[in-house]
C-alpha positions in Angstrom: 90.1 -104.0 -114.6 86.6 -104.8 -114.4 85.2 -108.4 -113.2 83.9 -109.3 -116.8 87.3 -108.5 -118.1 89.1 -110.6 -115.2 86.8 -113.4 -116.1 87.3 -113.5 -119.6 91.0 -113.5 -119.3 91.1 -115.9 -116.7 88.8 -118.3 -118.8 91.3 -118.0 -121.7 88.7 -116.2 -124.1 90.8 -113.8 -125.4 93.9 -116.2 -125.7 93.1 -117.6 -128.9 96.9 -117.8 -130.2 99.1 -118.6 -127.2 102.3 -118.9 -129.5 102.4 -118.1 -132.8 105.0 -117.6 -135.4 105.2 -115.3 -138.0 104.9 -117.9 -140.8 101.8 -119.2 -138.9 100.4 -115.7 -138.6 100.5 -115.2 -142.1 98.7 -118.7 -143.2 96.3 -117.9 -140.6 95.5 -114.4 -142.1 95.2 -115.9 -145.5 92.8 -118.3 -144.2 90.9 -115.4 -142.2 90.8 -113.5 -145.6 89.5 -116.3 -147.4 86.6 -116.7 -145.0 86.1 -113.1 -144.6 87.0 -112.8 -141.2 87.5 -109.1 -140.0 89.8 -110.5 -137.1 92.7 -110.8 -139.9 93.4 -107.2 -139.5 94.3 -107.4 -136.0 97.0 -109.8 -137.1 98.3 -108.0 -140.0 98.9 -105.1 -137.4 100.4 -107.2 -134.6 103.0 -108.8 -136.8 103.3 -105.6 -139.1 102.9 -107.9 -142.1 103.4 -106.7 -145.7 101.2 -107.3 -148.6 103.9 -109.0 -150.3 104.1 -111.5 -148.0 100.5 -112.4 -147.6 100.4 -112.6 -151.7 103.3 -114.9 -151.7 101.3 -116.9 -149.1 98.3 -117.6 -151.3 96.0 -114.6 -150.7 93.9 -113.2 -153.7 94.7 -109.9 -154.9 91.5 -108.3 -154.6 91.4 -108.9 -151.0 94.6 -107.7 -150.2 94.2 -104.3 -152.5 90.9 -103.9 -150.4 93.0 -103.3 -147.3 94.2 -100.2 -148.5 96.3 -98.2 -146.1 96.6 -101.0 -143.8 99.3 -102.9 -145.6 102.7 -101.5 -146.6 
């Protein structure tokens, strides 16, 4: 591991979510999709979220359909 990565991990830059439940992840993904944040894809794949879960949480249909093959 390089010096830069060690420093980043030590400072907690990559530790944005220390403890996140599945329900919190779904609501966070919905917020990220509404704001246009591309990091929503990382949470979706990390938790294995389905399109149905995200739609029930309040995401717009167009945003979920736009993800294509990412969602089951």
